[in-house]
Residue, then its C-alpha position, 0 to 999 in steps of 0.5 A: m455527523t459523528g455517525a456519518a463520519i463512522v459510515l465513511l470510515v467503514l466505506t474507506a475500509l471496505l472499498p479497497p478489497m472490492w476494488v482488487p478484482v477490477d485492478r487485476a482484470v485491468r492489469d492482465r488485459s490492458p496496456a500500461t497506460v490504462v493500468r496507470r490511469v485506472r489505478a490513479a483513479g482508484a487512489v484518487g477516489l479513495l483519498a477523496l473518501a478519506s478526506a471526506t471522512a476527515l472533514t465530516a469528523a472535524a465538523a462533528g463532535p468526538a465519538t463516544g460510547f460504542l462508536g468511540s471504541a469502534a473508530p480506532v479499530i475501523a481506522a486501523v482496518a482502513a489503514v491496512t486495506g486502503g494502503g494497497p491501492v494507493v501504493r499500487a497507484v504510486l508504483a504504477a505512476g513510477g512505471v513499476g508493476t503495470g504489466p501483466n504477470p509474466a508467463p511461465n517459461p515453457d522450456p525450463a530445462p537448464n542448459p549447462d553451456s549457458a549457465p551463468t557464472d554469477p551464482d546470485p545475479a541481480p535482475t536487470g531490465t526496466p522498472a516495469d520488467v522488475g517484479p515486486l519485492r518478495g512478500g511486499r503485500v504482507i509486509g505492507y499490511l504489517e507495516r501499516l498496522a504497526v504505523v497506525t497503532t503506534l501513532m494511536a498509542g501516542w508513541p510516534e518514535g516507534l516509526a523510526i523502529i518500524l522503518a529501520v527494521k524494514s530497511l535492514a530486512r530489505y537491504p540485500e534485495l535493494r542492490a537489484p536495479h530499480a529495487s531501491e526506487q520501488f522500495i522508497m516509493g512503496t514505503f513512503a506511500s504506505v506510511l503516509w496513508a497509515v499516518g493519514l488514517a491515524g489522523v482521521d481516527h484522532l479527528v473522530t475520537h477527539 
């Protein structure tokens, strides 16, 4: 049973990168409703796999030896890789990032007569029109890695520091329309996934 839990944990870590090409193809070629459904299906499948891992680990004894040492590493990898599909599904459900990537402007030459008076205008539009926050993917990886390792180390107070640092760094961007909603949804989904994987690791190793 312990070996089965480790196998399921490995699948939880490996399946998200394999899902990326499917997600990109659907995003670029399908309407927003299809994108939301596909991303929701992927997230539900991933959550079901993580839940099966937790149930199997709870029914089995604690992992020892090599498996006990490998479990935290695998769980940390699963927290980093698996959070992406979950976050994208949550954002898609909120109407963010469900359309294809915008095409480049064929006539980028500036027009002096139409130059904006605001040197730093805030973007406008619907949530689906506003692009993802800059560096969101890499920041999400680092955030989930920090969260899961902090909990594995038995220092839950570190979560407050992680979220405070991220909030302060993102503050200048949050004045844009819909950016705060995107920030909240993405952060909650990312952190909750990492917390869940820390819990799975605890079930496997204790």
